[in-house]
Each structure stands twice: as C-alpha cells, then as structure tokens.
C-alpha positions as CSV (number, residue, x, y, z in Angstrom):
1,X,92.3,27.2,-5.0
2,X,94.0,24.4,-3.0
3,X,94.2,22.0,-5.9
4,X,96.0,24.6,-8.1
5,X,99.0,24.3,-5.8
6,X,99.7,20.7,-6.8
7,X,97.6,19.8,-9.9
8,X,97.9,21.3,-13.4
9,X,94.8,22.6,-15.1
10,X,94.7,19.5,-17.2
11,X,94.9,17.3,-14.1
12,X,92.1,19.2,-12.4
13,X,90.1,18.8,-15.6
14,X,90.8,15.0,-15.6
15,X,89.8,14.7,-12.0
16,X,86.5,16.4,-12.9
17,X,86.0,14.0,-15.8
18,X,86.8,11.1,-13.5
19,X,84.0,12.2,-11.1
20,X,81.5,12.6,-14.0
21,X,82.4,9.2,-15.5
22,X,82.1,7.6,-12.1
23,X,78.6,9.0,-11.7
24,X,77.6,7.7,-15.2
25,X,79.0,4.2,-14.2
26,X,77.0,4.2,-11.0
27,X,73.8,5.1,-12.9
28,X,74.4,2.2,-15.3
29,X,75.2,-0.2,-12.4
30,X,72.0,0.9,-10.6
31,X,70.0,0.3,-13.8
32,X,71.6,-3.1,-14.3
33,X,70.8,-4.1,-10.8
34,X,67.2,-3.0,-11.3
35,X,66.9,-5.1,-14.5
36,X,68.6,-8.2,-13.0
37,X,66.6,-8.2,-9.8
38,X,63.2,-7.5,-11.5
39,X,62.6,-4.7,-9.0
40,X,60.6,-1.6,-9.9
41,X,62.4,1.7,-9.5
42,X,61.1,2.4,-6.0
43,X,62.1,-1.1,-4.7
44,X,65.5,-0.8,-6.4
45,X,66.0,2.6,-4.8
46,X,65.2,1.2,-1.3
47,X,67.6,-1.7,-1.9
48,X,70.6,0.0,-3.5
49,X,70.4,3.8,-2.5
50,X,73.3,4.8,-0.3
51,X,75.4,1.7,-1.0
52,X,79.0,2.1,-2.1
53,X,79.8,1.5,-5.8
54,X,82.1,-1.3,-4.9
55,X,79.3,-3.1,-3.0
56,X,77.0,-2.6,-6.0
57,X,79.6,-4.0,-8.4
58,X,79.9,-7.1,-6.1
59,X,76.2,-7.5,-6.0
60,X,75.9,-7.1,-9.8
61,X,78.6,-9.7,-10.4
62,X,77.0,-12.2,-8.1
63,X,73.5,-11.8,-9.6
64,X,74.8,-11.6,-13.2
65,X,76.9,-14.7,-12.9
66,X,73.8,-16.6,-11.7
67,X,71.9,-15.5,-14.7
68,X,74.4,-16.1,-17.5
69,X,74.1,-19.4,-19.3
70,X,77.6,-20.0,-20.8
71,X,81.1,-20.1,-19.3
72,X,82.4,-17.7,-21.9
73,X,79.8,-15.1,-21.0
74,X,80.5,-15.6,-17.3
75,X,84.2,-15.2,-17.8
76,X,83.7,-12.0,-19.9
77,X,81.3,-10.5,-17.3
78,X,83.6,-11.4,-14.4
79,X,86.5,-9.8,-16.2
80,X,84.5,-6.6,-16.9
81,X,83.4,-6.3,-13.3
82,X,87.0,-7.0,-12.1
83,X,88.2,-4.1,-14.3
84,X,85.5,-1.8,-13.0
85,X,86.3,-2.7,-9.4
86,X,90.0,-1.9,-10.0
87,X,89.1,1.4,-11.6
88,X,86.7,2.2,-8.8
89,X,89.5,1.6,-6.2
90,X,91.7,4.1,-8.0
91,X,88.7,6.5,-8.3
92,X,88.3,6.2,-4.5
93,X,91.9,7.3,-4.0
94,X,91.5,10.2,-6.5
95,X,88.3,11.5,-5.1
96,X,88.7,10.8,-1.3
97,X,92.5,10.9,-1.0
98,X,94.7,13.8,0.2
99,X,96.4,15.5,-2.8
100,X,99.9,16.9,-2.3
101,X,103.3,16.7,-3.8
102,X,104.7,13.2,-3.9
103,X,106.2,12.4,-0.6
104,X,104.3,15.1,1.2
105,X,105.4,18.6,2.2
106,X,108.7,18.5,4.0
107,X,109.5,20.8,6.9
108,X,113.0,21.5,5.4
109,X,111.4,22.8,2.2
110,X,109.2,25.2,4.0
111,X,112.1,26.6,6.1
112,X,114.3,26.9,3.0
113,X,111.5,28.6,1.0
114,X,111.5,25.8,-1.6
115,X,108.3,25.1,-3.5
116,X,107.2,21.5,-2.8
117,X,104.7,21.8,-5.6
118,X,107.5,21.3,-8.1
119,X,107.3,17.6,-7.4
120,X,104.6,15.6,-9.1
121,X,101.3,15.4,-7.3
122,X,99.8,12.3,-5.8
123,X,96.8,11.4,-3.7
124,X,97.1,9.3,-0.6
125,X,94.4,7.5,1.4
126,X,94.7,5.2,4.3
127,X,91.9,2.5,4.8
128,X,91.9,-0.7,6.6
129,X,95.5,-0.3,7.7
130,X,96.7,0.1,4.1
131,X,98.1,3.3,2.5
132,X,97.2,3.6,-1.2
133,X,98.7,6.2,-3.5
134,X,97.7,7.5,-6.9
135,X,99.9,9.6,-9.2
136,X,98.1,12.5,-10.9
137,X,99.3,11.3,-14.3
138,X,96.8,8.4,-14.1
139,X,93.7,10.6,-13.9
140,X,93.0,10.8,-17.6
141,X,93.6,7.1,-18.0
142,X,91.2,6.3,-15.1
143,X,88.5,8.6,-16.4
144,X,88.8,7.0,-19.9
145,X,88.7,3.5,-18.3
146,X,85.5,4.4,-16.4
147,X,83.9,5.7,-19.5
148,X,84.8,2.7,-21.6
149,X,83.8,0.4,-18.8
150,X,80.4,2.1,-18.4
151,X,79.7,1.7,-22.1
152,X,80.8,-2.0,-22.1
153,X,78.7,-2.8,-19.0
154,X,75.7,-1.0,-20.5
155,X,76.0,-3.0,-23.8
156,X,76.6,-6.3,-22.0
157,X,73.6,-5.8,-19.7
158,X,71.3,-4.8,-22.5
159,X,72.3,-7.6,-24.8
160,X,72.5,-10.4,-22.3
161,X,69.9,-9.5,-19.7
162,X,67.4,-7.3,-21.5
163,X,67.3,-7.5,-25.3
164,X,68.2,-11.1,-25.9
165,X,65.9,-12.5,-23.1
166,X,63.0,-10.4,-24.4
167,X,63.7,-11.4,-28.0
168,X,63.8,-15.1,-27.0
169,X,60.4,-14.7,-25.1
170,X,58.9,-12.9,-28.1
171,X,60.2,-15.6,-30.5
172,X,58.7,-18.4,-28.3
173,X,55.4,-16.6,-28.1
174,X,55.3,-16.1,-31.8
175,X,56.3,-19.7,-32.5
176,X,53.4,-20.9,-30.3
177,X,51.0,-18.6,-32.1
178,X,52.3,-19.7,-35.5
179,X,51.7,-23.4,-34.7
180,X,48.5,-24.5,-36.4
181,X,45.8,-25.8,-34.1
182,X,45.7,-29.6,-33.6
183,X,43.0,-31.2,-35.8
184,X,40.3,-33.0,-34.0
185,X,39.7,-35.7,-36.2
C-alpha cells in the first residue's frame, strides 16, 4: 500500500475521516442551498450537481447573506463560511495532493539506501501557479474542523432559514386567526 510508506496508520485513518466528514459537509451545503433557493430536490440537483464544494460555499454565502436580517447574523454566517472555505482548501490538498516525505524523495537517499519515509509526510499540490503543502499532522485537526463546521452550519441554517421563518409564519397565521372578526355595527 503506497500510503503506508509515508503515513502512519493513525494518519491514514484521519485521512479517511477527513474524506467522510467532507462528504457530510457537502450534503449539508447541498441541503442548505436547496432550502435557501426554494428549489425542489430535482431542480437543486440540476443546479448544484457536479459543482466544487468551494463554489457551493461561495453560492451559499452570497444567498445566505442576502436573506439574513441582522449584521450580527451576517457576520457570524460569513465567519462560519470563511472557516469552512479554509478547511476545504486544506481538504483539497489532503485528498488531491501528492503524499510523500517532506521535501520529496532525494536521489542521494535512494543511492545511499536511506529510507526517505523517516521524514514526516506532507501532501503537495500545485494549482494556479501556487504550490500548497499540508503536513500529515494536521489531518485529525482538519477532520474535526470539518465535522464541527458541518454541525454548526446545519444548526445555523435550520435555525435562521428553516425553523425560525416557519415559526414566524405560523405565528402570523395564528395571530390573524385569533383576531376577532370586526363587528358590523
């Protein structure tokens, strides 16, 4: 197994957890976009299927900020999405990057019979002319951050865009029905 040359069992486990937590986050983001856009499941699938998670987070932020009514809520939502975007960037490096010993495999090590796997592992990815690196020691932290962020996003969306608006609508309807009819007198 290639990954066993550079990553410990705990690091490989953390990388797997990171992938699972990322999928859970994407599901929650898809659900949030469906709620905020008032699309049915099929329409939402057509609009958002195949889009990158970063794009979906940008769309969610733009739509969500339009719907929030207070600056405090906008700031909290913006900060949450910013944290998720940052974690998603690290997730991209972890999942799509090339894992190897820090600094790569050196020709001299190979000729000398040295084991480059004794150096800590890191993932490297080059995109848009930038090289990004991620140390294997961050994997657990990223997986936990994705998990916490997914829960926070789910709560925020349910409270601000689903439960509270529906509760307010219900209250307004009830208030109207509780109003005694005007007397014709």
